C-alpha positions in Angstrom: 0.0 0.2 0.2 3.0 2.2 0.6 4.2 2.3 -2.9 0.1 3.2 -4.1 0.4 6.4 -1.5 3.6 8.1 -2.4 2.2 7.6 -6.2 -0.8 9.6 -4.5 0.9 12.3 -2.4 3.2 13.0 -5.1 0.1 13.9 -7.1 -1.2 15.6 -4.9 1.7 17.8 -4.1 2.6 18.6 -7.7 -1.3 19.8 -8.2 -1.1 22.0 -5.4 1.7 23.5 -6.8 0.7 24.5 -9.8 -2.7 25.1 -8.6 -4.7 22.3 -9.6 -8.3 23.5 -11.2 -11.9 22.0 -8.4 -12.5 20.1 -10.8 -8.9 18.2 -11.2 -9.2 17.4 -7.2 -12.3 15.8 -8.0 -11.1 13.5 -10.1 -8.8 12.7 -7.7 -10.4 12.1 -4.5 -12.6 10.2 -6.8 -9.4 8.2 -7.3 -8.5 7.9 -3.8 -11.9 6.6 -3.0 -12.0 3.6 -5.4 -8.1 3.0 -4.1 -9.4 2.4 -0.6 -12.3 0.4 -1.4 -10.2 -1.7 -3.9 -7.7 -2.0 -0.4 -4.9 -0.3 -2.4 -4.5 2.9 -0.1 -5.7 1.7 3.9 -8.6 4.0 5.6 -6.2 6.3 7.1 -3.9 7.2 3.6 -7.7 8.2 2.4 -8.5 10.0 5.3 -4.7 11.7 5.5 -4.9 12.5 1.1 -8.2 14.4 1.1 -7.3 16.4 4.2 -4.0 17.3 1.8 -6.9 18.4 -0.7 -8.4 20.6 1.5 -10.9 18.3 3.8 -14.2 16.1 2.9 -16.1 19.4 3.1 -13.5 20.9 -0.1 -14.5 18.3 -2.4 -17.9 17.7 -1.7 -18.3 21.7 -2.9 -16.4 20.2 -5.7 -18.9 17.7 -6.8 -21.7 19.9 -6.3 -20.0 23.0 -8.1 -19.5 20.4 -10.7 -22.9 19.3 -11.5 -24.5 22.3 -10.6 -22.1 25.1 -11.8 -20.2 28.0 -10.2 -22.5 30.1 -7.7 -20.4 33.1 -8.8 -22.6 33.5 -11.6 -26.0 32.8 -9.9 -26.4 29.0 -10.6 -26.6 28.2 -7.1 -26.6 29.1 -3.6 -23.2 29.7 -1.8 -21.9 26.3 -1.0 -22.9 23.8 1.8 -21.1 25.5 5.4 -22.4 22.9 9.0 -19.8 23.0 12.0 -18.9 19.2 13.8 -16.4 18.6 15.6 -14.1 15.3 15.7 -14.8 12.2 17.8 -13.0 12.7 20.8 -12.4 9.5 23.2 -10.3 9.7 25.9 -8.3 12.0 24.4 -8.0 10.1 21.2 -9.6 11.8 17.8 -11.0 9.9 15.6 -12.5 10.8 11.9 -15.6 8.2 11.4 -18.3 7.7 13.4 -18.8 3.9 12.8 -16.6 0.8 14.5 -16.9 -1.9 13.8 -16.5 -6.0 14.8 -14.4 -8.8 13.5 -16.9 -11.7 14.6 -19.6 -13.8 12.6 -17.5 -13.3 9.1 -17.5 -15.6 6.2 -13.9 -15.3 6.1 -10.9 -13.2 7.2 -10.7 -11.6 3.7 -14.2 -10.9 4.2 -14.2 -9.3 7.5 -10.4 -7.2 5.1 -12.4 -6.1 3.1 -15.5 -4.5 5.1 -13.2 -3.4 7.0 -11.2 -1.0 4.6 -15.0 -0.3 2.7 -16.9 1.2 6.1 -13.9 3.3 6.5 -13.8 3.2 10.3 -10.6 3.5 12.5 -11.9 1.7 15.3 -12.1 -1.9 15.9 -13.1 -4.3 18.3 -11.3 -7.8 18.9 -12.8 -10.6 21.2 -9.7 -11.0 23.6 -10.6 -14.8 24.7 -11.3 -15.4 21.2 -8.4 -14.3 19.9 -6.2 -15.6 22.8 -7.7 -19.2 22.3 -6.8 -19.0 18.5 -11.0 -20.0 18.7 -13.2 -21.1 15.2 -13.3 -17.8 13.1 -10.7 -16.5 14.5 -7.5 -17.8 13.8 -4.5 -15.3 12.6 -7.1 -12.1 13.3 -4.5 -10.1 15.4 -2.1 -10.5 12.0 -5.4 -9.7 9.7 -5.6 -6.1 10.0 -3.0 -3.3 10.2 -2.9 -2.1 13.4 -0.9 1.1 12.5 -3.6 2.1 10.7 -6.3 1.2 13.3 -7.4 1.1 16.5 -8.1 -1.7 18.4 -10.6 -2.4 20.8 -9.9 -4.9 22.8 -13.4 -6.3 24.1 -14.4 -8.2 27.3 -17.1 -10.9 25.4 -17.5 -14.5 27.5 -17.9 -13.1 31.0 -20.1 -13.4 33.1 -18.8 -11.8 36.0 -16.9 -8.7 37.3 -14.1 -10.3 38.4 -13.8 -12.4 34.8 -14.4 -8.9 33.0 -11.4 -7.2 35.2 -8.9 -10.1 34.2 -10.1 -10.2 30.5 -9.4 -6.8 30.1 -6.1 -6.6 31.4 -5.4 -9.6 29.0 -6.5 -7.7 26.1 -4.6 -4.5 27.0 -1.5 -6.8 26.6 -2.6 -8.0 24.2 -2.7 -3.9 22.6 0.5 -3.6 23.1 2.3 -6.7 21.8 0.7 -5.8 18.6 2.2 -1.8 18.3 -0.1 -0.4 20.2 1.7 1.4 23.4 -0.7 3.7 24.8 -4.0 1.9 23.8 -5.7 1.5 27.5 -9.8 0.8 25.9 -12.1 -1.5 26.2 -14.9 -2.5 26.0 -16.7 -3.5 28.5 -18.5 -6.8 28.4 -20.5 -9.0 31.6 -23.5 -11.1 30.2 -24.1 -13.6 32.9 -27.8 -14.8 30.9 -26.3 -16.9 27.5 -30.2 -16.6 25.9 -30.9 -12.8 25.8 -27.2 -11.5 26.1 -28.4 -9.6 28.3 -25.1 -7.1 30.5 -25.4 -7.4 33.9 -25.7 -3.8 35.5 -24.5 -4.3 38.8 -21.2 -6.4 37.3 -20.9 -4.0 35.0 -20.6 -0.9 37.3 -18.4 -2.8 39.8 -16.5 -3.5 36.6 -16.4 -0.5 35.5 -15.1 0.8 38.8 -12.2 -1.4 38.4 -10.9 -1.0 35.5 -10.9 3.1 35.8 -8.9 2.9 38.9 -6.5 0.9 36.6 -6.3 3.0 34.3 -8.1 1.9 31.6 -10.6 3.7 29.1 -13.8 1.9 30.1 -16.9 2.0 26.8 -19.2 0.1 28.9 -21.9 -1.7 27.1 -24.9 -1.9 28.5 -28.6 -1.6 28.8 -30.7 1.5 27.6 -29.9 2.5 31.0 -30.0 6.7 32.1 -29.3 6.0 35.3 -27.3 3.1 35.0 -25.3 5.8 32.5 -25.1 8.0 34.3 -23.7 6.1 36.9 -21.2 5.1 35.2 -20.2 8.3 33.8 -19.4 9.7 36.8 -16.9 6.5 37.6 -14.9 8.0 34.7 -16.1 6.0 32.2 -14.9 7.5 28.7 -18.3 7.0 26.7 -21.9 4.5 27.7 -22.6 2.0 25.0 -26.5 1.4 25.0 -28.1 -2.1 23.5 -30.7 -0.7 20.3 -32.3 -3.9 20.5 -30.7 -7.1 21.8 -27.1 -8.5 20.0 -27.3 -10.0 16.8 -31.1 -9.0 16.7 -31.1 -7.0 14.3 -34.4 -5.2 15.4 -33.4 -1.7 15.1 -33.6 1.0 17.9 -35.9 -0.5 20.5 -35.4 1.4 23.4 -35.6 5.7 21.6 -37.0 7.2 23.9 -34.0 6.1 27.1 -31.3 7.0 23.9 -32.7 9.8 23.7 -32.7 10.3 27.3 -28.9 8.8 27.9 -27.6 11.3 24.7 -29.1 14.3 26.6 -28.1 14.4 30.0 -24.6 12.3 30.1 -21.4 14.8 28.5 -19.4 11.8 26.8 -20.1 10.2 23.9 -22.7 7.3 23.0 -22.1 4.6 21.0 -25.3 2.7 20.0 -24.5 -0.5 20.0 -26.4 -4.0 18.6 -29.6 -4.8 17.2 -29.0 -1.6 14.3 -29.9 -3.6 11.1 -29.8 -1.7 8.0 -28.2 1.7 7.4 -31.8 3.7 7.8 -31.2 2.4 11.4 -28.1 3.1 11.7 -28.8 6.5 10.3 -31.9 6.7 12.4 -29.4 6.0 15.5 -27.5 9.5 14.2 -30.3 11.5 13.8 -31.5 11.5 17.6 -28.3 12.9 18.7 -25.6 9.5 19.2 -22.2 10.6 18.9 -21.1 7.0 17.6 -22.1 3.1 16.4 -21.1 -0.2 16.1 -21.9 -2.0 14.3 -20.5 -5.9 13.5 -23.7 -8.5 13.0 -25.0 -6.8 10.4 -22.6 -6.2 7.8 -20.9 -9.5 8.5 -24.2 -11.5 8.3 -24.9 -9.6 5.3 -25.1 -10.9 1.6 -22.2 -8.8 0.2 -20.3 -7.8 3.4 -18.7 -5.0 2.2 -21.0 -3.5 0.3 -22.8 -2.9 3.4 -19.4 -2.0 5.5 -19.6 1.0 3.5 -23.5 1.7 2.9 -22.9 1.9 6.9 -20.2 4.1 7.3 -22.5 6.2 5.3 -25.7 6.2 7.0 -23.8 7.4 9.8 -22.1 10.2 7.7 -25.7 10.9 6.7 -27.1 10.6 9.8 -24.5 13.0 11.9 -24.9 15.3 8.6 -29.0 15.7 9.2 -28.9 16.0 12.8 -26.6 18.8 12.2 -28.7 20.0 10.1 -31.8 20.2 12.8 -34.8 18.1 11.6 -38.0 20.3 10.7 -40.9 19.8 13.4 -43.7 17.5 13.6 -47.4 18.7 12.4 -50.4 16.7 13.8 -52.0 18.6 10.2 -50.6 19.2 6.9 -49.1 22.5 5.5 -48.9 22.5 2.2 -45.2 22.9 0.6 -46.0 25.7 -1.8 -46.9 29.1 -2.2 -50.6 29.8 -1.2 -49.7 33.6 -3.3 -50.9 33.7 -6.9 -53.0 30.6 -7.5 -55.7 30.6 -9.7 -59.3 30.8 -8.3 -62.2 29.1 -9.9 -65.6 32.2 -9.7 
């Protein structure tokens, strides 16, 4: 991938030096995006090249220009300007608001292509399954470029707080072995219920309290419980991750009212985790004001996993933009979209 990146970098630097026109920049951005989807560039390399060309807002404006014409000539309104802050978790900045997983894929290659297509920057890994080389996880640690992707070790399979704390410690060491010396992230899961896979609120709070004391950046997976979310924030967790519906169910957002309360009341990032089955549901979660999404089953179990991964990434961006734009008020009655002036009245 390095040679392809260097080639693009030379083209971009040369173009900037020679004041390349907007249309040319737009063509190069299209080639960069295509190279990312073909795994010729990593997500991080794609972001870097985009930023060299002025950032996403610049080429989105260029696309509007290419389609609709020059606003200076009165063809369209001025280009879209909307400000947003990046996702920041425990002081680390991320540009993508979609996190993905590594389980349930048909093959390692399918997972690799999906991660690249999603353009995510955080991938969660089940520590126990990697440590034991569980079926479907052989070679997983070597399958992704951990210099480009931030690992989020998780404590899946832990039924008690004590188990989760021990596995979290293993996860931190695993991240160090893979080159992420400063990675103290852990997705905390304490799930004693084998049938419904619902997280234990008491065990989660107990484990989170201990892990925060040990210097972990804790991202706890929880039911959509606003009081628990607030308590976890108070003990020092860096996000809360309420479930939209049961893990792997694909039921979408069944707890919208409680999730909205969590979004409105906590000051740490809210990441919707579990239950999202379609891009429309992903967009809806982001429209509610969620800071990010973690989606695994909907991508891994899709008939075309890489295509679904790309769709989920686009949905996360669309939902975030819609949230920032502000939706229209909901009315109990109809309001004509056309003006009432100038109508022809029959006698």
